[in-house]
Biopython code that builds the backbone (N, CA, C, O; Angstrom):
import numpy as np
from Bio.PDB.StructureBuilder import StructureBuilder

atoms = [
    (1, "MET", "N", (67.893, -88.629, -15.608)),
    (1, "MET", "CA", (67.524, -88.293, -14.252)),
    (1, "MET", "C", (67.822, -89.494, -13.352)),
    (1, "MET", "O", (67.487, -90.630, -13.689)),
    (2, "LYS", "N", (68.439, -89.238, -12.232)),
    (2, "LYS", "CA", (68.785, -90.333, -11.324)),
    (2, "LYS", "C", (67.588, -90.749, -10.479)),
    (2, "LYS", "O", (66.675, -89.959, -10.236)),
    (3, "ALA", "N", (67.608, -91.982, -10.045)),
    (3, "ALA", "CA", (66.574, -92.470, -9.134)),
    (3, "ALA", "C", (66.763, -91.798, -7.784)),
    (3, "ALA", "O", (67.890, -91.509, -7.382)),
    (4, "MET", "N", (65.674, -91.550, -7.091)),
    (4, "MET", "CA", (65.800, -90.918, -5.780)),
    (4, "MET", "C", (65.098, -91.745, -4.723)),
    (4, "MET", "O", (64.332, -92.661, -5.025)),
    (5, "THR", "N", (65.378, -91.399, -3.476)),
    (5, "THR", "CA", (64.728, -92.053, -2.345)),
    (5, "THR", "C", (64.020, -90.996, -1.517)),
    (5, "THR", "O", (64.303, -89.804, -1.633)),
    (6, "THR", "N", (63.110, -91.441, -0.695)),
    (6, "THR", "CA", (62.369, -90.515, 0.157)),
    (6, "THR", "C", (63.307, -89.715, 1.059)),
    (6, "THR", "O", (63.032, -88.550, 1.348)),
    (7, "ALA", "N", (64.396, -90.311, 1.503)),
    (7, "ALA", "CA", (65.329, -89.610, 2.386)),
    (7, "ALA", "C", (65.901, -88.354, 1.742)),
    (7, "ALA", "O", (66.318, -87.436, 2.449)),
    (8, "GLU", "N", (65.926, -88.298, 0.418)),
    (8, "GLU", "CA", (66.491, -87.142, -0.276)),
    (8, "GLU", "C", (65.608, -85.895, -0.217)),
    (8, "GLU", "O", (66.065, -84.808, -0.570)),
    (9, "ILE", "N", (64.363, -86.027, 0.217)),
    (9, "ILE", "CA", (63.487, -84.858, 0.296)),
    (9, "ILE", "C", (63.592, -84.140, 1.640)),
    (9, "ILE", "O", (63.018, -83.063, 1.805)),
    (10, "VAL", "N", (64.310, -84.713, 2.596)),
    (10, "VAL", "CA", (64.468, -84.069, 3.901)),
    (10, "VAL", "C", (65.175, -82.733, 3.695)),
    (10, "VAL", "O", (66.241, -82.669, 3.083)),
    (11, "GLY", "N", (64.572, -81.682, 4.209)),
    (11, "GLY", "CA", (65.095, -80.338, 4.068)),
    (11, "GLY", "C", (64.510, -79.573, 2.898)),
    (11, "GLY", "O", (64.809, -78.391, 2.729)),
    (12, "ASP", "N", (63.687, -80.214, 2.086)),
    (12, "ASP", "CA", (63.102, -79.572, 0.911)),
    (12, "ASP", "C", (61.597, -79.374, 1.086)),
    (12, "ASP", "O", (60.971, -79.973, 1.959)),
    (13, "ILE", "N", (61.035, -78.520, 0.234)),
    (13, "ILE", "CA", (59.588, -78.355, 0.159)),
    (13, "ILE", "C", (59.083, -79.337, -0.877)),
    (13, "ILE", "O", (59.623, -79.432, -1.980)),
    (14, "VAL", "N", (58.040, -80.067, -0.512)),
    (14, "VAL", "CA", (57.402, -80.993, -1.442)),
    (14, "VAL", "C", (55.901, -80.720, -1.442)),
    (14, "VAL", "O", (55.352, -80.183, -0.480)),
    (15, "GLN", "N", (55.260, -81.095, -2.524)),
    (15, "GLN", "CA", (53.807, -81.065, -2.548)),
    (15, "GLN", "C", (53.347, -82.436, -2.090)),
    (15, "GLN", "O", (53.764, -83.458, -2.634)),
    (16, "VAL", "N", (52.488, -82.447, -1.091)),
    (16, "VAL", "CA", (51.980, -83.694, -0.538)),
    (16, "VAL", "C", (50.535, -83.847, -0.990)),
    (16, "VAL", "O", (49.681, -83.031, -0.644)),
    (17, "ILE", "N", (50.265, -84.882, -1.755)),
    (17, "ILE", "CA", (48.897, -85.160, -2.174)),
    (17, "ILE", "C", (48.307, -86.096, -1.124)),
    (17, "ILE", "O", (48.732, -87.243, -0.986)),
    (18, "LEU", "N", (47.333, -85.592, -0.397)),
    (18, "LEU", "CA", (46.757, -86.343, 0.715)),
    (18, "LEU", "C", (45.617, -87.241, 0.252)),
    (18, "LEU", "O", (44.878, -86.901, -0.671)),
    (19, "THR", "N", (45.487, -88.380, 0.900)),
    (19, "THR", "CA", (44.328, -89.231, 0.652)),
    (19, "THR", "C", (43.111, -88.619, 1.323)),
    (19, "THR", "O", (41.981, -88.790, 0.864)),
    (20, "ASP", "N", (43.355, -87.900, 2.422)),
    (20, "ASP", "CA", (42.272, -87.303, 3.196)),
    (20, "ASP", "C", (42.873, -86.238, 4.112)),
    (20, "ASP", "O", (43.809, -86.531, 4.856)),
    (21, "ALA", "N", (42.356, -85.011, 4.072)),
    (21, "ALA", "CA", (42.849, -83.940, 4.942)),
    (21, "ALA", "C", (42.068, -83.876, 6.252)),
    (21, "ALA", "O", (42.354, -83.040, 7.109)),
    (22, "LYS", "N", (41.079, -84.761, 6.406)),
    (22, "LYS", "CA", (40.256, -84.753, 7.615)),
    (22, "LYS", "C", (41.127, -84.931, 8.854)),
    (22, "LYS", "O", (41.997, -85.801, 8.902)),
    (23, "GLY", "N", (40.877, -84.097, 9.843)),
    (23, "GLY", "CA", (41.643, -84.153, 11.081)),
    (23, "GLY", "C", (42.844, -83.228, 11.093)),
    (23, "GLY", "O", (43.446, -83.005, 12.143)),
    (24, "LEU", "N", (43.199, -82.686, 9.936)),
    (24, "LEU", "CA", (44.352, -81.787, 9.863)),
    (24, "LEU", "C", (43.940, -80.314, 9.846)),
    (24, "LEU", "O", (44.791, -79.429, 9.931)),
    (25, "GLU", "N", (42.636, -80.051, 9.736)),
    (25, "GLU", "CA", (42.155, -78.670, 9.674)),
    (25, "GLU", "C", (42.532, -77.873, 10.918)),
    (25, "GLU", "O", (42.821, -76.680, 10.826)),
    (26, "SER", "N", (42.531, -78.515, 12.066)),
    (26, "SER", "CA", (42.814, -77.808, 13.310)),
    (26, "SER", "C", (44.250, -77.288, 13.389)),
    (26, "SER", "O", (44.555, -76.424, 14.211)),
    (27, "ILE", "N", (45.130, -77.816, 12.533)),
    (27, "ILE", "CA", (46.504, -77.304, 12.519)),
    (27, "ILE", "C", (46.783, -76.485, 11.260)),
    (27, "ILE", "O", (47.933, -76.154, 10.971)),
    (28, "GLY", "N", (45.724, -76.157, 10.509)),
    (28, "GLY", "CA", (45.874, -75.244, 9.387)),
    (28, "GLY", "C", (46.004, -75.877, 8.017)),
    (28, "GLY", "O", (46.150, -75.157, 7.030)),
    (29, "VAL", "N", (45.955, -77.206, 7.918)),
    (29, "VAL", "CA", (46.013, -77.856, 6.607)),
    (29, "VAL", "C", (44.574, -77.988, 6.116)),
    (29, "VAL", "O", (43.809, -78.811, 6.620)),
    (30, "THR", "N", (44.216, -77.173, 5.133)),
    (30, "THR", "CA", (42.835, -77.155, 4.658)),
    (30, "THR", "C", (42.707, -77.582, 3.205)),
    (30, "THR", "O", (41.611, -77.541, 2.646)),
    (31, "THR", "N", (43.790, -77.982, 2.594)),
    (31, "THR", "CA", (43.772, -78.433, 1.215)),
    (31, "THR", "C", (44.300, -79.852, 1.143)),
    (31, "THR", "O", (45.062, -80.283, 2.008)),
    (32, "GLY", "N", (43.898, -80.570, 0.120)),
    (32, "GLY", "CA", (44.360, -81.937, -0.052)),
    (32, "GLY", "C", (45.714, -82.050, -0.718)),
    (32, "GLY", "O", (46.197, -83.157, -0.955)),
    (33, "SER", "N", (46.349, -80.898, -1.030)),
    (33, "SER", "CA", (47.663, -80.947, -1.671)),
    (33, "SER", "C", (48.563, -79.794, -1.214)),
    (33, "SER", "O", (48.979, -78.974, -2.031)),
    (34, "PRO", "N", (48.862, -79.729, 0.085)),
    (34, "PRO", "CA", (49.691, -78.636, 0.582)),
    (34, "PRO", "C", (51.162, -78.784, 0.184)),
    (34, "PRO", "O", (51.632, -79.885, -0.100)),
    (35, "PHE", "N", (51.872, -77.665, 0.169)),
    (35, "PHE", "CA", (53.321, -77.650, 0.018)),
    (35, "PHE", "C", (53.898, -77.559, 1.424)),
    (35, "PHE", "O", (53.568, -76.641, 2.174)),
    (36, "LEU", "N", (54.761, -78.511, 1.784)),
    (36, "LEU", "CA", (55.275, -78.605, 3.146)),
    (36, "LEU", "C", (56.785, -78.808, 3.133)),
    (36, "LEU", "O", (57.332, -79.419, 2.215)),
    (37, "LYS", "N", (57.449, -78.289, 4.158)),
    (37, "LYS", "CA", (58.889, -78.500, 4.313)),
    (37, "LYS", "C", (59.093, -79.765, 5.143)),
    (37, "LYS", "O", (58.633, -79.853, 6.282)),
    (38, "VAL", "N", (59.781, -80.733, 4.565)),
    (38, "VAL", "CA", (60.039, -82.014, 5.224)),
    (38, "VAL", "C", (61.286, -81.868, 6.088)),
    (38, "VAL", "O", (62.331, -81.432, 5.606)),
    (39, "ILE", "N", (61.177, -82.232, 7.368)),
    (39, "ILE", "CA", (62.341, -82.150, 8.253)),
    (39, "ILE", "C", (62.835, -83.519, 8.694)),
    (39, "ILE", "O", (63.902, -83.635, 9.297)),
    (40, "GLY", "N", (62.061, -84.552, 8.393)),
    (40, "GLY", "CA", (62.489, -85.902, 8.739)),
    (40, "GLY", "C", (61.455, -86.912, 8.296)),
    (40, "GLY", "O", (60.361, -86.561, 7.853)),
    (41, "LEU", "N", (61.827, -88.176, 8.425)),
    (41, "LEU", "CA", (60.879, -89.241, 8.130)),
    (41, "LEU", "C", (61.211, -90.439, 8.994)),
    (41, "LEU", "O", (62.350, -90.633, 9.421)),
    (42, "ASP", "N", (60.187, -91.235, 9.238)),
    (42, "ASP", "CA", (60.391, -92.473, 9.989)),
    (42, "ASP", "C", (59.353, -93.484, 9.538)),
    (42, "ASP", "O", (58.670, -93.266, 8.537)),
    (43, "ASP", "N", (59.228, -94.581, 10.261)),
    (43, "ASP", "CA", (58.305, -95.651, 9.870)),
    (43, "ASP", "C", (56.838, -95.210, 9.895)),
    (43, "ASP", "O", (56.009, -95.798, 9.201)),
    (44, "LEU", "N", (56.511, -94.186, 10.681)),
    (44, "LEU", "CA", (55.126, -93.744, 10.803)),
    (44, "LEU", "C", (54.716, -92.720, 9.758)),
    (44, "LEU", "O", (53.535, -92.623, 9.425)),
    (45, "GLY", "N", (55.681, -91.944, 9.226)),
    (45, "GLY", "CA", (55.338, -90.937, 8.240)),
    (45, "GLY", "C", (56.407, -89.883, 8.073)),
    (45, "GLY", "O", (57.571, -90.090, 8.416)),
    (46, "LEU", "N", (55.986, -88.738, 7.534)),
    (46, "LEU", "CA", (56.876, -87.599, 7.322)),
    (46, "LEU", "C", (56.742, -86.616, 8.475)),
    (46, "LEU", "O", (55.633, -86.315, 8.918)),
    (47, "TRP", "N", (57.857, -86.124, 8.951)),
    (47, "TRP", "CA", (57.850, -85.030, 9.908)),
    (47, "TRP", "C", (57.969, -83.755, 9.093)),
    (47, "TRP", "O", (58.898, -83.606, 8.298)),
    (48, "VAL", "N", (57.033, -82.836, 9.287)),
    (48, "VAL", "CA", (57.024, -81.592, 8.531)),
    (48, "VAL", "C", (56.999, -80.403, 9.482)),
    (48, "VAL", "O", (56.553, -80.491, 10.627)),
    (49, "GLU", "N", (57.494, -79.298, 8.960)),
    (49, "GLU", "CA", (57.600, -78.078, 9.751)),
    (49, "GLU", "C", (56.286, -77.310, 9.708)),
    (49, "GLU", "O", (55.641, -77.206, 8.664)),
    (50, "HIS", "N", (55.907, -76.780, 10.853)),
    (50, "HIS", "CA", (54.770, -75.862, 10.940)),
    (50, "HIS", "C", (55.337, -74.587, 11.556)),
    (50, "HIS", "O", (55.459, -74.495, 12.777)),
    (51, "PRO", "N", (55.688, -73.599, 10.724)),
    (51, "PRO", "CA", (56.419, -72.435, 11.214)),
    (51, "PRO", "C", (55.638, -71.490, 12.106)),
    (51, "PRO", "O", (56.241, -70.681, 12.811)),
    (52, "ARG", "N", (54.316, -71.568, 12.096)),
    (52, "ARG", "CA", (53.524, -70.608, 12.879)),
    (52, "ARG", "C", (52.319, -71.284, 13.540)),
    (52, "ARG", "O", (51.177, -70.884, 13.317)),
    (53, "TYR", "N", (52.574, -72.277, 14.327)),
    (53, "TYR", "CA", (51.510, -72.992, 15.028)),
    (53, "TYR", "C", (50.920, -72.072, 16.094)),
    (53, "TYR", "O", (51.660, -71.377, 16.790)),
    (54, "ILE", "N", (49.609, -72.063, 16.225)),
    (54, "ILE", "CA", (48.933, -71.198, 17.196)),
    (54, "ILE", "C", (48.366, -72.028, 18.339)),
    (54, "ILE", "O", (47.583, -72.953, 18.124)),
    (55, "LEU", "N", (48.773, -71.685, 19.553)),
    (55, "LEU", "CA", (48.154, -72.236, 20.758)),
    (55, "LEU", "C", (47.304, -71.129, 21.351)),
    (55, "LEU", "O", (47.743, -69.981, 21.422)),
    (56, "MET", "N", (46.098, -71.458, 21.776)),
    (56, "MET", "CA", (45.240, -70.448, 22.370)),
    (56, "MET", "C", (44.835, -70.879, 23.767)),
    (56, "MET", "O", (44.316, -71.976, 23.976)),
    (57, "LYS", "N", (45.084, -69.990, 24.720)),
    (57, "LYS", "CA", (44.649, -70.239, 26.093)),
    (57, "LYS", "C", (43.196, -69.800, 26.180)),
    (57, "LYS", "O", (42.882, -68.617, 26.049)),
    (58, "THR", "N", (42.311, -70.773, 26.405)),
    (58, "THR", "CA", (40.869, -70.485, 26.415)),
    (58, "THR", "C", (40.228, -70.670, 27.788)),
    (58, "THR", "O", (39.065, -70.319, 27.987)),
    (59, "ASN", "N", (40.999, -71.230, 28.746)),
    (59, "ASN", "CA", (40.463, -71.451, 30.096)),
    (59, "ASN", "C", (41.359, -70.801, 31.131)),
    (59, "ASN", "O", (42.564, -70.654, 30.928)),
    (60, "ASP", "N", (40.747, -70.411, 32.259)),
    (60, "ASP", "CA", (41.535, -69.830, 33.346)),
    (60, "ASP", "C", (42.172, -70.954, 34.173)),
    (60, "ASP", "O", (42.044, -72.129, 33.831)),
    (61, "ALA", "N", (42.851, -70.593, 35.251)),
    (61, "ALA", "CA", (43.562, -71.560, 36.091)),
    (61, "ALA", "C", (42.627, -72.585, 36.730)),
    (61, "ALA", "O", (43.076, -73.650, 37.154)),
    (62, "HIS", "N", (41.331, -72.273, 36.803)),
    (62, "HIS", "CA", (40.349, -73.186, 37.403)),
    (62, "HIS", "C", (39.579, -73.978, 36.348)),
    (62, "HIS", "O", (38.634, -74.694, 36.678)),
    (63, "GLY", "N", (39.980, -73.853, 35.078)),
    (63, "GLY", "CA", (39.337, -74.600, 34.006)),
    (63, "GLY", "C", (38.088, -73.952, 33.438)),
    (63, "GLY", "O", (37.407, -74.542, 32.599)),
    (64, "ARG", "N", (37.783, -72.740, 33.889)),
    (64, "ARG", "CA", (36.596, -72.047, 33.375)),
    (64, "ARG", "C", (36.944, -71.320, 32.079)),
    (64, "ARG", "O", (38.045, -70.786, 31.948)),
    (65, "PRO", "N", (36.020, -71.295, 31.126)),
    (65, "PRO", "CA", (36.274, -70.600, 29.853)),
    (65, "PRO", "C", (36.529, -69.110, 30.057)),
    (65, "PRO", "O", (35.841, -68.445, 30.831)),
    (66, "LEU", "N", (37.524, -68.609, 29.354)),
    (66, "LEU", "CA", (37.831, -67.180, 29.387)),
    (66, "LEU", "C", (36.949, -66.443, 28.387)),
    (66, "LEU", "O", (36.618, -66.992, 27.336)),
    (67, "PRO", "N", (36.562, -65.201, 28.699)),
    (67, "PRO", "CA", (35.857, -64.397, 27.699)),
    (67, "PRO", "C", (36.778, -64.198, 26.492)),
    (67, "PRO", "O", (38.000, -64.206, 26.635)),
    (68, "GLU", "N", (36.189, -64.018, 25.303)),
    (68, "GLU", "CA", (36.991, -63.908, 24.080)),
    (68, "GLU", "C", (38.060, -62.828, 24.165)),
    (68, "GLU", "O", (39.160, -63.021, 23.647)),
    (69, "ASP", "N", (37.772, -61.708, 24.797)),
    (69, "ASP", "CA", (38.745, -60.618, 24.868)),
    (69, "ASP", "C", (39.911, -60.907, 25.815)),
    (69, "ASP", "O", (40.880, -60.148, 25.847)),
    (70, "GLN", "N", (39.829, -62.003, 26.590)),
    (70, "GLN", "CA", (40.914, -62.377, 27.503)),
    (70, "GLN", "C", (41.683, -63.613, 27.032)),
    (70, "GLN", "O", (42.629, -64.040, 27.693)),
    (71, "ARG", "N", (41.292, -64.180, 25.918)),
    (71, "ARG", "CA", (41.995, -65.345, 25.384)),
    (71, "ARG", "C", (43.343, -64.907, 24.838)),
    (71, "ARG", "O", (43.475, -63.831, 24.256)),
    (72, "VAL", "N", (44.342, -65.760, 25.036)),
    (72, "VAL", "CA", (45.709, -65.420, 24.647)),
    (72, "VAL", "C", (46.195, -66.385, 23.575)),
    (72, "VAL", "O", (46.175, -67.602, 23.761)),
    (73, "LYS", "N", (46.638, -65.817, 22.436)),
    (73, "LYS", "CA", (47.212, -66.621, 21.359)),
    (73, "LYS", "C", (48.722, -66.570, 21.467)),
    (73, "LYS", "O", (49.308, -65.508, 21.674)),
    (74, "THR", "N", (49.343, -67.722, 21.327)),
    (74, "THR", "CA", (50.797, -67.813, 21.294)),
    (74, "THR", "C", (51.197, -68.506, 20.005)),
    (74, "THR", "O", (50.729, -69.604, 19.706)),
    (75, "ARG", "N", (52.066, -67.855, 19.246)),
    (75, "ARG", "CA", (52.544, -68.426, 17.984)),
    (75, "ARG", "C", (53.874, -69.120, 18.256)),
    (75, "ARG", "O", (54.790, -68.528, 18.827)),
    (76, "LEU", "N", (53.968, -70.387, 17.840)),
    (76, "LEU", "CA", (55.154, -71.201, 18.091)),
    (76, "LEU", "C", (55.637, -71.866, 16.820)),
    (76, "LEU", "O", (54.853, -72.102, 15.901)),
    (77, "GLU", "N", (56.912, -72.166, 16.761)),
    (77, "GLU", "CA", (57.425, -73.059, 15.734)),
    (77, "GLU", "C", (57.107, -74.471, 16.200)),
    (77, "GLU", "O", (57.266, -74.786, 17.379)),
    (78, "ALA", "N", (56.665, -75.308, 15.299)),
    (78, "ALA", "CA", (56.307, -76.676, 15.678)),
    (78, "ALA", "C", (56.600, -77.616, 14.512)),
    (78, "ALA", "O", (56.785, -77.179, 13.376)),
    (79, "ASN", "N", (56.637, -78.875, 14.803)),
    (79, "ASN", "CA", (56.757, -79.928, 13.799)),
    (79, "ASN", "C", (55.623, -80.909, 14.057)),
    (79, "ASN", "O", (55.207, -81.109, 15.198)),
    (80, "PHE", "N", (55.129, -81.518, 12.986)),
    (80, "PHE", "CA", (54.106, -82.532, 13.206)),
    (80, "PHE", "C", (54.331, -83.712, 12.277)),
    (80, "PHE", "O", (54.961, -83.597, 11.226)),
    (81, "LEU", "N", (53.801, -84.837, 12.694)),
    (81, "LEU", "CA", (53.922, -86.077, 11.948)),
    (81, "LEU", "C", (52.736, -86.199, 11.010)),
    (81, "LEU", "O", (51.586, -86.203, 11.447)),
    (82, "LEU", "N", (53.018, -86.298, 9.727)),
    (82, "LEU", "CA", (52.005, -86.566, 8.724)),
    (82, "LEU", "C", (52.112, -88.053, 8.395)),
    (82, "LEU", "O", (53.041, -88.486, 7.713)),
    (83, "ARG", "N", (51.148, -88.825, 8.892)),
    (83, "ARG", "CA", (51.214, -90.285, 8.772)),
    (83, "ARG", "C", (51.177, -90.744, 7.318)),
    (83, "ARG", "O", (50.524, -90.129, 6.476)),
    (84, "TRP", "N", (51.888, -91.835, 7.039)),
    (84, "TRP", "CA", (51.931, -92.389, 5.683)),
    (84, "TRP", "C", (50.540, -92.688, 5.142)),
    (84, "TRP", "O", (50.303, -92.529, 3.944)),
    (85, "ASP", "N", (49.604, -93.123, 6.004)),
    (85, "ASP", "CA", (48.273, -93.472, 5.523)),
    (85, "ASP", "C", (47.470, -92.263, 5.043)),
    (85, "ASP", "O", (46.444, -92.431, 4.384)),
    (86, "LYS", "N", (47.915, -91.060, 5.358)),
    (86, "LYS", "CA", (47.278, -89.829, 4.872)),
    (86, "LYS", "C", (47.846, -89.395, 3.522)),
    (86, "LYS", "O", (47.275, -88.521, 2.869)),
    (87, "ILE", "N", (48.962, -89.992, 3.093)),
    (87, "ILE", "CA", (49.679, -89.537, 1.904)),
    (87, "ILE", "C", (49.395, -90.457, 0.715)),
    (87, "ILE", "O", (49.654, -91.659, 0.771)),
    (88, "ALA", "N", (48.855, -89.870, -0.370)),
    (88, "ALA", "CA", (48.659, -90.630, -1.613)),
    (88, "ALA", "C", (49.957, -90.637, -2.412)),
    (88, "ALA", "O", (50.374, -91.679, -2.919)),
    (89, "THR", "N", (50.594, -89.474, -2.524)),
    (89, "THR", "CA", (51.874, -89.382, -3.233)),
    (89, "THR", "C", (52.572, -88.080, -2.856)),
    (89, "THR", "O", (51.973, -87.180, -2.268)),
    (90, "LEU", "N", (53.846, -88.005, -3.207)),
    (90, "LEU", "CA", (54.673, -86.820, -2.965)),
    (90, "LEU", "C", (55.185, -86.308, -4.304)),
    (90, "LEU", "O", (55.515, -87.089, -5.196)),
    (91, "VAL", "N", (55.247, -84.979, -4.432)),
    (91, "VAL", "CA", (55.810, -84.368, -5.629)),
    (91, "VAL", "C", (57.018, -83.554, -5.191)),
    (91, "VAL", "O", (56.892, -82.635, -4.382)),
    (92, "HIS", "N", (58.191, -83.890, -5.726)),
    (92, "HIS", "CA", (59.446, -83.216, -5.385)),
    (92, "HIS", "C", (59.888, -82.380, -6.579)),
    (92, "HIS", "O", (59.713, -82.790, -7.726)),
    (93, "PHE", "N", (60.461, -81.208, -6.312)),
    (93, "PHE", "CA", (60.889, -80.293, -7.359)),
    (93, "PHE", "C", (62.390, -80.050, -7.227)),
    (93, "PHE", "O", (62.795, -79.024, -6.680)),
    (94, "PRO", "N", (63.227, -80.972, -7.714)),
    (94, "PRO", "CA", (64.667, -80.895, -7.455)),
    (94, "PRO", "C", (65.374, -79.687, -8.068)),
    (94, "PRO", "O", (66.420, -79.282, -7.560)),
    (95, "ASN", "N", (64.850, -79.108, -9.124)),
    (95, "ASN", "CA", (65.538, -77.989, -9.763)),
    (95, "ASN", "C", (64.755, -76.689, -9.694)),
    (95, "ASN", "O", (65.093, -75.736, -10.395)),
    (96, "ARG", "N", (63.729, -76.626, -8.877)),
    (96, "ARG", "CA", (62.938, -75.410, -8.767)),
    (96, "ARG", "C", (63.521, -74.521, -7.684)),
    (96, "ARG", "O", (63.662, -74.942, -6.536)),
    (97, "GLU", "N", (63.856, -73.299, -8.046)),
    (97, "GLU", "CA", (64.442, -72.361, -7.102)),
    (97, "GLU", "C", (63.468, -72.110, -5.957)),
    (97, "GLU", "O", (62.272, -71.913, -6.175)),
    (98, "GLY", "N", (63.992, -72.118, -4.741)),
    (98, "GLY", "CA", (63.169, -71.874, -3.570)),
    (98, "GLY", "C", (62.565, -73.112, -2.952)),
    (98, "GLY", "O", (61.943, -73.018, -1.893)),
    (99, "PHE", "N", (62.724, -74.282, -3.575)),
    (99, "PHE", "CA", (62.161, -75.495, -3.011)),
    (99, "PHE", "C", (63.232, -76.397, -2.407)),
    (99, "PHE", "O", (62.909, -77.408, -1.783)),
    (100, "ASP", "N", (64.505, -76.043, -2.585)),
    (100, "ASP", "CA", (65.603, -76.705, -1.894)),
    (100, "ASP", "C", (66.119, -75.714, -0.864)),
    (100, "ASP", "O", (66.235, -74.523, -1.153)),
    (101, "PHE", "N", (66.422, -76.179, 0.301)),
    (101, "PHE", "CA", (66.794, -75.283, 1.392)),
    (101, "PHE", "C", (68.288, -75.274, 1.616)),
    (101, "PHE", "O", (68.964, -76.220, 1.211)),
    (102, "PRO", "N", (68.838, -74.238, 2.250)),
    (102, "PRO", "CA", (68.146, -73.049, 2.754)),
    (102, "PRO", "C", (67.755, -72.118, 1.622)),
    (102, "PRO", "O", (68.372, -72.117, 0.557)),
    (103, "ASN", "N", (66.719, -71.326, 1.870)),
    (103, "ASN", "CA", (66.267, -70.378, 0.856)),
    (103, "ASN", "C", (65.535, -69.205, 1.486)),
    (103, "ASN", "O", (65.272, -69.214, 2.689)),
    (104, "PRO", "N", (65.202, -68.199, 0.693)),
    (104, "PRO", "CA", (64.528, -67.023, 1.232)),
    (104, "PRO", "C", (63.082, -67.245, 1.626)),
    (104, "PRO", "O", (62.466, -66.343, 2.194)),
    (105, "MET", "N", (62.511, -68.420, 1.345)),
    (105, "MET", "CA", (61.121, -68.676, 1.718)),
    (105, "MET", "C", (60.994, -69.208, 3.142)),
    (105, "MET", "O", (59.886, -69.539, 3.564)),
    (106, "ASP", "N", (62.076, -69.300, 3.888)),
    (106, "ASP", "CA", (62.037, -69.888, 5.222)),
    (106, "ASP", "C", (61.004, -69.254, 6.140)),
    (106, "ASP", "O", (60.462, -69.942, 7.006)),
    (107, "ASP", "N", (60.713, -67.972, 5.983)),
    (107, "ASP", "CA", (59.800, -67.303, 6.905)),
    (107, "ASP", "C", (58.364, -67.252, 6.407)),
    (107, "ASP", "O", (57.533, -66.588, 7.027)),
    (108, "LYS", "N", (58.046, -67.923, 5.322)),
    (108, "LYS", "CA", (56.697, -67.897, 4.774)),
    (108, "LYS", "C", (55.881, -69.085, 5.307)),
    (108, "LYS", "O", (56.441, -70.154, 5.551)),
    (109, "PRO", "N", (54.567, -68.906, 5.488)),
    (109, "PRO", "CA", (53.716, -69.962, 6.041)),
    (109, "PRO", "C", (53.319, -70.994, 4.995)),
    (109, "PRO", "O", (52.143, -71.113, 4.652)),
    (110, "ILE", "N", (54.272, -71.723, 4.500)),
    (110, "ILE", "CA", (54.046, -72.686, 3.425)),
    (110, "ILE", "C", (53.037, -73.748, 3.871)),
    (110, "ILE", "O", (53.220, -74.395, 4.902)),
    (111, "GLY", "N", (51.980, -73.918, 3.092)),
    (111, "GLY", "CA", (51.044, -75.007, 3.308)),
    (111, "GLY", "C", (50.019, -74.852, 4.404)),
    (111, "GLY", "O", (49.262, -75.786, 4.669)),
    (112, "PHE", "N", (49.970, -73.700, 5.049)),
    (112, "PHE", "CA", (49.063, -73.539, 6.178)),
    (112, "PHE", "C", (48.219, -72.293, 6.041)),
    (112, "PHE", "O", (48.696, -71.265, 5.562)),
    (113, "VAL", "N", (46.966, -72.377, 6.458)),
    (113, "VAL", "CA", (46.113, -71.223, 6.547)),
    (113, "VAL", "C", (46.418, -70.562, 7.881)),
    (113, "VAL", "O", (46.315, -71.196, 8.932)),
    (114, "GLN", "N", (46.793, -69.293, 7.842)),
    (114, "GLN", "CA", (47.158, -68.603, 9.056)),
    (114, "GLN", "C", (45.985, -67.803, 9.598)),
    (114, "GLN", "O", (45.323, -67.095, 8.839)),
    (115, "PRO", "N", (45.712, -67.903, 10.908)),
    (115, "PRO", "CA", (44.631, -67.091, 11.487)),
    (115, "PRO", "C", (45.011, -65.628, 11.461)),
    (115, "PRO", "O", (46.192, -65.281, 11.453)),
    (116, "GLU", "N", (44.006, -64.772, 11.448)),
    (116, "GLU", "CA", (44.271, -63.335, 11.488)),
    (116, "GLU", "C", (44.973, -62.992, 12.791)),
    (116, "GLU", "O", (44.694, -63.586, 13.832)),
    (117, "GLU", "N", (45.891, -62.025, 12.727)),
    (117, "GLU", "CA", (46.662, -61.625, 13.896)),
    (117, "GLU", "C", (45.767, -61.186, 15.054)),
    (117, "GLU", "O", (46.049, -61.511, 16.208)),
    (118, "ASN", "N", (44.712, -60.465, 14.764)),
    (118, "ASN", "CA", (43.892, -59.897, 15.845)),
    (118, "ASN", "C", (42.509, -60.544, 15.937)),
    (118, "ASN", "O", (41.573, -59.938, 16.457)),
    (119, "SER", "N", (42.382, -61.756, 15.440)),
    (119, "SER", "CA", (41.095, -62.443, 15.577)),
    (119, "SER", "C", (41.120, -63.384, 16.751)),
    (119, "SER", "O", (40.124, -64.053, 17.027)),
]
sb = StructureBuilder()
sb.init_structure("model")
sb.init_model(0)
sb.init_chain("A")
sb.init_seg("    ")
for serial, (resi, resn, name, xyz) in enumerate(atoms, 1):
    if name == "N":
        sb.init_residue(resn, " ", resi, " ")
    sb.init_atom(name, np.array(xyz, "f"), 0.0, 1.0, " ", f" {name:<3s}", serial, name[0])
structure = sb.get_structure()
């Protein structure tokens, strides 16, 4: 097996073992070992894909809270930075089908808890 570098995981799904998931719950990361698609890396951490990020409009134009039945959810594609200090280790699967991209799993919510469509 050849030696690899972190740059080789860009574009692949990896299992990220987190030192702490605290603070990531609001974006759907609720486990300490999510599977995430890496789209880049830099000195601060890994850039990962969030295929179904939810923004919710909860206030009106004057800043007043909207009643629950008037709140608007918008689903967006997003990327977020997972800082190096949150990562204990990475697990890469170089020969596992579906973990190297492109693949048929592109439309699945890998690594994220998705809110109910009508909640």
